[in-house]
C-alpha positions as CSV (number, residue, x, y, z in Angstrom):
1,M,-17.5,50.7,-14.0
2,A,-19.5,50.2,-10.8
3,M,-22.6,48.1,-10.4
4,S,-25.6,49.2,-8.5
5,A,-27.5,46.6,-6.5
6,G,-30.2,49.0,-5.5
7,P,-30.4,51.5,-2.7
8,A,-28.6,50.7,0.5
9,D,-31.5,51.7,2.8
10,V,-34.3,49.4,1.8
11,S,-37.3,49.4,4.1
12,P,-38.9,46.1,5.2
13,E,-42.0,47.0,3.3
14,D,-40.0,47.4,0.1
15,E,-38.3,44.0,0.7
16,A,-41.7,42.3,1.1
17,A,-42.9,43.9,-2.1
18,G,-39.9,42.5,-4.1
19,G,-37.9,45.6,-4.4
20,A,-34.8,44.2,-2.7
21,P,-32.1,42.5,-4.7
22,M,-32.2,38.7,-4.7
23,T,-29.5,37.2,-2.5
24,D,-30.3,33.5,-3.0
25,I,-28.4,31.4,-5.6
26,N,-30.5,29.6,-8.1
27,T,-29.0,26.0,-8.1
28,T,-31.5,24.5,-10.5
29,P,-29.3,25.1,-13.7
30,L,-26.3,23.7,-11.8
31,V,-28.2,20.5,-10.9
32,D,-29.4,20.2,-14.4
33,V,-25.9,20.4,-15.8
34,M,-24.6,17.9,-13.3
35,L,-27.3,15.4,-14.1
36,V,-26.6,15.7,-17.8
37,L,-22.9,15.1,-17.2
38,L,-23.7,12.1,-15.0
39,I,-25.8,10.6,-17.7
40,I,-23.1,11.2,-20.3
41,F,-20.4,9.5,-18.1
42,L,-22.7,6.6,-17.3
43,I,-23.1,6.0,-21.0
44,A,-19.5,6.7,-22.1
45,V,-17.6,4.7,-19.4
46,P,-18.7,1.2,-20.6
47,V,-17.8,2.1,-24.1
48,V,-14.3,3.3,-23.1
49,I,-13.5,0.3,-21.0
50,Q,-13.0,-2.5,-23.4
51,T,-11.8,-5.9,-22.4
52,V,-11.1,-9.0,-24.3
53,P,-13.2,-12.0,-23.1
54,L,-10.8,-14.6,-21.8
55,R,-11.1,-17.8,-20.0
56,L,-8.1,-17.8,-17.6
57,P,-6.5,-21.1,-16.7
58,K,-7.1,-22.8,-13.4
59,V,-3.8,-23.1,-11.6
60,S,-2.9,-26.2,-9.6
61,N,0.5,-27.3,-8.3
62,Q,1.8,-30.3,-9.9
63,V,4.6,-32.4,-8.4
64,T,7.4,-32.6,-10.9
65,T,9.0,-36.0,-11.4
66,T,12.7,-35.6,-11.5
67,K,14.3,-37.5,-14.3
68,P,18.1,-37.9,-14.6
69,E,18.1,-36.4,-18.0
70,N,16.3,-33.2,-16.9
71,V,18.4,-30.0,-16.6
72,L,18.4,-28.1,-13.4
73,V,19.4,-24.5,-13.8
74,S,19.7,-22.1,-10.8
75,I,19.8,-18.4,-10.7
76,D,21.0,-16.6,-7.6
77,S,20.2,-13.0,-6.5
78,N,23.4,-11.7,-8.3
79,C,22.2,-13.1,-11.7
80,D,24.8,-15.9,-11.6
81,V,23.6,-18.9,-13.6
82,Y,24.4,-22.4,-12.5
83,W,23.9,-25.7,-14.3
84,G,24.0,-28.1,-11.4
85,L,27.0,-26.7,-9.6
86,Q,28.8,-25.4,-12.7
87,R,28.7,-21.5,-12.9
88,F,28.3,-19.8,-16.3
89,S,29.4,-16.2,-16.8
90,T,27.8,-15.6,-20.2
91,N,24.7,-16.7,-22.0
92,A,26.9,-17.9,-24.9
93,E,28.6,-20.5,-22.6
94,L,25.2,-21.6,-21.4
95,L,23.9,-21.9,-24.9
96,D,26.8,-24.1,-26.0
97,K,26.5,-26.4,-23.0
98,A,22.7,-26.7,-23.4
99,T,22.9,-27.4,-27.2
100,G,25.6,-30.0,-26.7
101,Y,23.7,-31.7,-23.9
102,L,20.5,-31.8,-25.9
103,I,22.3,-33.3,-29.0
104,K,23.9,-35.9,-26.8
105,E,20.6,-36.9,-25.2
106,V,18.8,-37.2,-28.6
107,D,21.6,-39.3,-30.0
108,R,21.5,-41.6,-26.9
109,L,17.7,-42.0,-27.2
110,K,17.9,-42.8,-31.0
111,A,20.6,-45.4,-30.3
112,S,18.5,-47.1,-27.6
113,G,15.4,-47.2,-29.9
114,A,13.3,-45.6,-27.1
115,P,10.8,-43.0,-28.1
116,I,12.5,-39.6,-28.1
117,E,11.3,-37.6,-25.2
118,L,13.3,-34.4,-24.9
119,P,14.6,-33.4,-21.5
120,E,13.0,-30.6,-19.6
121,V,14.6,-27.6,-18.1
122,H,13.8,-26.8,-14.4
123,I,14.7,-23.3,-13.3
124,R,15.2,-22.4,-9.7
125,G,15.3,-18.7,-9.4
126,D,16.1,-16.8,-6.2
127,A,13.2,-14.5,-5.1
128,D,15.5,-11.5,-5.3
129,A,16.8,-12.3,-8.8
130,E,15.8,-9.7,-11.4
131,Y,13.4,-10.7,-14.1
132,R,15.8,-10.0,-16.9
133,C,18.1,-12.7,-15.5
134,V,15.4,-15.3,-15.4
135,G,14.0,-14.2,-18.8
136,G,17.5,-14.4,-20.3
137,V,17.9,-18.0,-19.2
138,I,14.5,-19.0,-20.5
139,F,15.4,-17.4,-23.9
140,T,18.8,-19.1,-24.0
141,M,17.3,-22.5,-23.2
142,Q,14.6,-22.1,-25.9
143,R,17.2,-21.1,-28.4
144,A,19.1,-24.3,-27.5
145,G,16.0,-26.4,-28.5
146,Y,14.4,-27.2,-25.2
147,Q,10.6,-27.2,-25.5
148,K,9.6,-27.6,-21.9
149,V,10.9,-25.0,-19.4
150,G,9.4,-25.0,-15.9
151,F,10.0,-23.3,-12.6
152,I,10.7,-24.9,-9.3
153,S,9.2,-23.0,-6.4
154,E,8.6,-23.5,-2.8
155,P,5.0,-24.3,-1.7
156,V,3.2,-21.7,0.3
157,G,3.9,-22.2,4.0
158,G,6.3,-25.0,3.3
159,V,3.4,-27.5,2.9
160,T,4.0,-30.3,0.4
161,T,1.3,-32.3,-1.3
162,R,1.5,-35.9,-2.2
């Protein structure tokens, strides 16, 4: 199955008369198809990209006031958890300590007649600590009954605000 494109020896007069095969590519259909695809994508992309309208919170650093009843928990890069200087090897030990401390503080506040303001948990996590370690401590402290859990971080550039 061979295809013939016309005689090989075409004279210049025959070429001018239109007898020679056409060697130019007609790009008009290609441009038409590309424009149609462009219009389809311009219409379809906003429909595909759906976002939920949110008003994100404005973040500002707040200086935390250290109260003696607040709990300071530290997590080092090896996922070791410390309450003050006491090291805990399991979450169950941390849960027992946290629950006991919270019950003791609530009983003390009830006996004094002061309004009950639960202690806060301040977590100091090493920058190299894995998220699962920090998340586990947060979960444990919430299970113990603490309502306020915050993070202690270092200000950018070591600048403190007062």
